[in-house]
N, C-alpha and C positions, 0 to 999 in steps of 0.2 A: 095581651101582649107579651113579646118575649121579656124577661127582666134585664133588661139593657143596661140599667143601673150595674148589675154584677158583672155584668158583662164585657164592658168596654172599662179598658182601662187608664188611667189618668195618673202621672207622676209630674206630680205640681214641680220635684225637683229638676224634672229633664230642663235640658235645651232647648229639646225638640218643642215644637208649637203643638199648642191643643189640640188644634183642627187635627194637625197632623196622627195626633196619638191616636183622636177618636177615628180615621180613615184608618191606619193602622190595625185596631182593635177588632173594627165591622169586617175587616179585609181578612183577619183569625179566623172571624166568628163564621163567614164563609166557607173556608179552604175546609175549617171543620167538619162543615155540614149541618150546624145549628139554626144559621141562619140560612135559608133555601131559596134558590132560584125561583124568579118572579115573585116573591114575598116583599109586601110592599111596608116602607122603613115610615118609622114614625115622622109626623111632621114635625120641623124645624120648635117650635113653641114646646111643641109634646115632650119631645127628645133633652131639649135644653133644659129646662125642668126637672128632670129625672137625675141628668149628671149634675146640676147644680153651676151651668155654665150659661155666657149671652148665647140667645138665637143666633145671632149673627157667627157663630163659632159653627155651631151646627153647620148653618148654609155654609159654610165655608170647606168643611167636611164634605158636604154633598155636592160638592164641583167639584172638590180632589177625587171623591170617587168616580165622577160621568167623566172626569175629564182623563181616567185609567183605564174607564171600559170596565166598571164593574157596577156600576148603575146608572140605569135609563130615565130620563124624566120625562113623566107624563102630564101634558096641560092640564089643573085642575082636579088632577087625579093622585099627583103625588111623585118620590121615587121609589122605584123599584129594581130587585136586583135583575139583573142581564137572566135569560130564560138561557140561553144557550153558553151557559159558563160547564166546563168538565168536573164535576164535586165528586169530593168521596162522598161514602154514606155519611149521616148524622150520629155522631158520638154523644157520650153522656157531658155536661156541660161542666170542666172543671176551673176550679179559680184560675184565672189570666197570671201567667208568670211575672215575676217581677219584674221592671223594665235595668238591663243592664245585666240581667243571669247570666253570667257566663256560662257555655257549652263544655262540657268535659268530657263525653263522648259523641264519635261522628257517626254517624247511620249506616256508613258503609264502612267494611275491614279497612283495617290501616296497619301494616306492622308497626308493632312498638319497639323500642329501643330499650334495651338493658341497661346503658349506661347513662346516670344522671344526666339530665341537662344543665348545668348548673350556667345575527343573523342574516339577512339581508341590508345590510347596511347600504342607501346610495352614496351619490357624489356630488349634494347638492349645495355645497358648502364650493365646487367650484363655477357653479353657473351666477350671475346676476339673477336669471330669472330661471324661476322654478313652479309648475306646475306639479309641486311632488305629490309622496303619499297622502299628505296633510301634518304639515309641520308646525308648531307657536312661528311668529315672529318676532326673533330674538331683541326687535329693538323695542317691543313694548314690555317685555319682561322689567319685574322690578331687581333692577341688580343695583341699584343704591340703595336699597334697604339689606337685600340680600348682604351688599360689603358694609355697614354697617353693624350689623350685627358680628358678622365673621371681626371685625376690626376690635368688635367691644370683648368677643370671647379669646382673643390673641392677647387686649392688653390687660385682661385679667391675671392680677398677681396667685391666682389658682391653676396650682400644678397638675392637680389632678386630671383634670379636662384633657389633657396632653397623654395621656398614661394608658395601657392597659385596662380594659373593663371587665367586670368580671358575666356583665350582663350581654349576652349573644343574642338578642331578640330585639334590640334597639335605644334611641334613647329614649329614657324613660321619659321625658318631658314631653318629647316628639311624640310618643305612643298615647299619650295621654291627652293632647292634640288633638291628635286623629282621631282617638274615640269620641270628644266632643265632636267632629267636624262629620265624622258618617252618619253619628247620631242626626244631625241637623239637617246634612242634607239632602242624605240617601235612605232617611229610615231604621239605620243598621244600630243597633244596640249591642254594643259587647263590653268585654272588658279585657285587661291592660294581656291578661292571660289568652287572648283571642287574638294577639297580632303579634306579625313576627315583619322586621322593617328589610326591604333588598333593597339593592340595587337595579331597581328598576322592574318592569313586570317581567322582561325576557327571563331573570333569575329567579323570577317567581315560577314561571314555568319548567325552566328547568328542573328547583329543590323541589316541586310537586311531582315532576313526572318521576324522578328518578329514586325519590320514597315511594312510589307509588307503584309501579307498573313493574313486572317482572315479563320478560320474553316471550312473545309470544300472544300475549292480553291485549285484548281491541280494546282502542280509544275514537268513538265517532263523532267527529270532525263536519262542517260545513264543504258540501259538494268542493265550493269553493271558498276556501278556507285562508287563512293567516298563512301562510308559507312557513314563518320563521315556527312556528308549533307547531306543524307537520313535520318538521325536522329534527324537532325536539323527539317527539315522542317515538320516530323513527331511529333514533341514534340507541334511544333505550330499548331495542327490540321491542316497538307497540305497533304493531298493527290497524291500520286507518280505517273504518267503516266511514264511507263518504255519505252526506243525509243528502237531501234537496232544499234550495234555499230558494222562496219564494218571496213576493211583495208580504206577506209577512211574518216573514223570517223565519227557522229551519224549521222543516215539517216535523213535526212532531209525532203526527200518526205514522210516517215512515221510519221516525227513532222505535216506537213503540214494535212494529213489524220486525226490527233487526235485531229489537232486544227479544223477541219472543225465538228467535232462530236460534241467538249465540249469546253467548255472554259478555256484556259490555262493563267495562271494568270503570270505565268515565267517558264523561261528555266536558266537548271543549267547546263554551260558545260565548260570544258575543251579545247579548238580548241589545243594550240600547244602539247601537247604530255596527252593524254588523261589516267588518271588514273582508273582501273588500267593498262592499254592494249598498252598504253607508243603512238598508232597510233595519227597523225595530223589530224584536220580537212582540206577536201579538199579545194580549191580557190573557185569553183564553189558551195560550198554546205553552205563557208561560207557564198558569196552573197546571196545565196537565203535565209539564215537564218535571215539577217539584215531585207531584205524584207517580211517577213513572222510575224517578228517582228512590221514591221509597218503600217502591212495589219490589223495583228489581235489584235495589242496593246497590246503584252506581253512584260516583261522585261527579259531580259539578262544577266543573273549574268555569266561575263567571268573570270574565275578565271586562273589567270596568273601564272600553275605550271610548273616550272623549265624552264622559258623563257630566262634565263640565257646564261641556257647551250645546244648549239647546235651545232653538230660537223661537219656538212658535208658544209652547206652553209649558205645563211646568213636565219634566221628564217623571215617564212611569218607571215607580222605584223598582231597585236591581232586584234580582231575586232572592236574595242572599236575606233580605229585609220579611219576608213572607216564611222562612226556610223555619220549621221550630226544630226539627230533627237531627240536625246535623248533616244536610246531603251534601250542603253547598261552600265552596272554598273559594273568595271573592281575593281578587288581585286587581291591582291599581297602581299607579305613577303618578307625578309630580312631574316630568319630563314633558307633557303636553301644553301643561299649564304656566308651567314656567318657562327652561328652558330644555330642550335635548339632554346639554351636558349635563343636565342637575340630577345626576342616578341616585334618584330617591323612588324606591318603590315598599310595596307594603302586601302581603297577605292576610287574611280574616277568615279563620276556622274556628274549628272545634281545638281543647286545649289538646287534645292529645294529641293533634292534628300537628298544633304549633310546634310543640315540643319535638317532636320529630324530625321537621322542617330544620327548628331552630340548631338539634344538635349537628346536622346533614351541611349546612349552611358554613357552618365554624371551620370546616376545612376548606373552603375556598373564601371564605371572607369573614375572617374573624370576629370583627365588630363592627363593619361596616364605616361611614364617614362617623366620625363623633363632631365633627366639627358643623359640618353641613346640614346635618339635623337638629344639631342644636340651634342650629342659624333660622332654620323652617318652622322649626318650633314657639321660637319667640318671633317670627313674623303671623303664624297661629293662633298667636296668644297675642298680642296686636292686633288683629285685625287685619292686618295688610295684605294677606290671602285674599281673603274675603275680597277686600275693596278693587284689588288686580283683578280677578276672576270678574267680576262689574263690570271693569271698563273693558278688558278686555271680549266680552261676550258684546257689546255695542259694536264693536271695530270690527269683529269676526262676521256678524251679522252682513252687516252693511256691504263685505266683503263678498259674503256668500252670493246674494242679494248680484251685487255687482255683474261678477262670474255669470251669474245662472242669465242674466240680460243678455252679455256677450254671446253665449252657446246660443242661445236662441237668434238671436237678430244677425250672425255672421257664419253658425256651424248647425240651423239646424236641420239643412240637407245632407248635412253630414253625418252627425252624429244625433241621439237618442239620450235621455236624461232625466231624470225626474228630480224637481229640488231638494235636497235632503233639509230635516227638519231639524237636525244638529251634526256636530261634527268638524272637520276640516277640510271636507273634500268632497267634489261631487263626481259619483259614478255614472261613465259616461259608456254604450257603446257605442260602434262606428256599423254606419249602413253599409259599408263596402270596405272588402278587403283588401282593396288596391291602397300603395304605400303604406302599410299599417305592421308589418313585420319588420322595418327596417326603420320604424317612427325614434325612437330613443336616439338612434343613432344621427340621424339626419338632423334632430332637432339640436343636440349636442353640438353640431357642427354649426352652429345659429348663435349658440350661446345660451340655448333653452333646455331647461333639465324637466323629463317627462321619464316617469318609470316605466319600463318595459310594459307593453300591453300584454294584456294576460287573455289565453283563450277559454273563453263563458259555455260555448256550445260546441265539444268537437265536433260532432255531428253536421254541425252547418259551417263550420268556418269560423265564428261568431268572435271578434277581440273588443274586449273591455278595457279602460282605464280608468283610474282616482285623477282626478286634474282637484290639486290643494290652492287653495284660496284663502288662508288664512297668514301666511309667511308673504303677500305682496300686497303695496298698497294698490288702489286703484290705476293710476297710470303705468304703472309696471304689468300690470293685471290686461291693461287694453293692449299694450306691446306685448305682452305672451301670446294670447287670442290671433291677433294677427297674424304672429309667425305661425299657431299653429292650424288657422285657417289658409295658409299661404301653402303649408307643409300637405296636405290635406287635398290640396285641389290642382297640387301639382299633377301633372302627366307622370302616370305608371311609367318606374322607372326598366 
């Protein structure tokens, strides 16, 4: 039997639940090749005795690994590592790294700075009804809590918070709270040195590609991708290499073929809820993507899009939670879980990457919004953000179900869709081309916002749209879908 007691790391001081720590340790050993495909893991009682934890903790860990696609449970036989995982060759078992150990150097090349470090916006606000790209409902936002903390800061007698700061990476209290939040919710264990606060995800994308790319270098993106990112890449002279997307997310086999033919500098990916189609990257493909990054030494820019809203089970952990070599740069934002106007985002990466990005950021945004950053940190410290997310999740799940029910009842002959397991929008494709190309303009005339449909397959002329459900209550959504049915059913102009 393998020495699981020394292979599995448990940090009693960590805020991450012990069962998640155990699951993450097993994942790391699978990635390292020490725990092989097809291997039967110890029984829950046996492993609990080895690790000195309660048996229920091991059961919870195994259930987590099953939900993420790492294990299969065979009745009367036990839990086995899935056979079809694309794994690296076995390596010599090394002592586990300490939790919260900072990454110093990335696996991919990044031009270092010799100087010390001391897009597609819609018009949703103009409309009463919005089947938008997927935006939160401002009416649910914890504005009272935000306002209370801002008032407290403004009334403070300390004048230092109103002055310039030497820290160009973000408010220290927010950085500390963010490290805890990412550890507890996403299995990402980093130090403050690995964090840069930004003004939302778009600034993060901009800074990363500005610092990474040289003209002519290639970036792999999904064939049907978030257009704002494509624009940023091309603005710095980058060339797009488009990779197909199917029901399991980005086609990693096609990416591998592209890497063998040309030098890929970076891969941009939304593994949790791909934009626009909402599909999630499968477990097997996630593993292979990280292996390809280490093999070909490209950077992975992982966009944490809508991670907080998952409706069926625990979401698959981010790529960065399994990255031990420094290949992944992780970016996210609080705009979707709070308010679109709440422009606070973040980048997580190896320390040398963060230093380079922070040095570049100071020329376009010297210190961010110190007051808003501190107010958010205070909300997180008092548990208000977690409470808001729990409440919003319940509301958005009901709204998703209601929209899908309306689509099935009223539009099943006109559109195709699959109920998303998370996020704030449903991806639909139109069964007919009539009335589609001018759909947004005709909807606007009736007071309904719909983003302009996108061409999904140019050879067949198929169009698709994201229909957001989070921003409207059930009554508003019912009215919006009725208008959409009217538009799609109208005789061809």
